[in-house]
N, C-alpha and C positions, 0 to 999 in steps of 0.2 A: 397452525402451519409451522413446521420446523425451519431452522435456519438453512438446512440443506434444500428444502423445498423452495424457499424464497430465492436462494441463489440460482437454482435450476430454472425457476420461472423468469428471473431477471436475465439469465443467459439466453433463454429462448426468445425473450422480447428483443434483446439486443441483436440477435441473429436475424430475426424477422425485419427489424429496422434496417440492418445492413443490406439485406437482399432487396428490400423495397427501394432503397436509395443508393445502390452501389455505383450508379453512373455519376451522381452528384458528388459522392465521396471521392471517386477517382479523379474527377475534374478539380476538386478542391485541393487535392494533393499537389497539383501542378500550378495552382493559382499563386502568383507572386505576392499578392496582397494577403492572402490567407497565410502563406508561409511566413511573411514578415510579422503578422499578428501573433502567430503561434510562437515564433522565436521570442518576441517581446514578452509574451505570457510566461515562457520558460525562464527568462531572465528575472522577471518579477518574482516567480515562485522560488527561484534559487536565492534571491535576496531575502525573501520573507522566511523561508524554511531551510536555509542552507545547512544548519546544524542537524536537522532531522534527516535530510537527504544524505549527508555524510555518514551519519550513524547507520542508516539503512544500507548504504553501500558497503560499509565496513563489515556488517553482518553477512551480506550477500557474498562478498569476496572471500570471507573466512569460511563460509559454508562450501563454496566452490573449491577452495584449496584443501578442505578437509581439516582445517584447524579447529573447528567446532562442529558439533552435530546437532541437527534439529531434534528436539525432544517432543514428547506428547504434551498436551495441555496440562498445566500444573493443577487445574481444578477438576477436570473431567476425563482426561486421558485421550481426548480426540486429537486430530491433526492440528498443529499449532503454528502460530505466527510469533515472531520475536517482539517482546514488549520491553522497551527501555524504561524500566521502573525507576532508575536513579537519575534519569535525565539524558540529555543528548551531548554532554560535554565529551571531548575526545577520550578522556580517561575511562569513561563508562560505555564506550561504543560497543564493546563485546560483553558487557554485563547485562544480560537479558534474561527475562523469564519467558518461558514458552507458554502462550495462551491461545486457545481456539478463538475464532473470530468473535463469538458471542462474549466470552469472558474478557477478551481484549477490549472490546467496546465498553463493557461494564467498568473495567479498570480505568479507562480514560474518562468516563462520565463521573466516576467517583472522585478523581483528581480535580475535575472542574468544579464539582459541588463543594469540595473541601476548600478550594482556593478562595 
């Protein structure tokens, strides 16, 4: 099964879940306890991964402004995501390599194994 097939299957599964539970999901969006937990979660994530979030936002805003252009995957030529190969420090925010989802995951796994 290819990565495209897996993504399509997961998207269909998520859509089925949404339509099955849409009333619960709608209620949860207005539940003050849920909203407080969600805000706390977002604060924790910002504290843990603020550097990554800032780097991702920098790339997104540069793409929107036309300062950089999305390229094909450096490995296979497919549609690509930005990979911050030199880290998430501010001076490297726009220093990215374009990799497809498969190669991006492999690049992150290689870093973890090497560390």
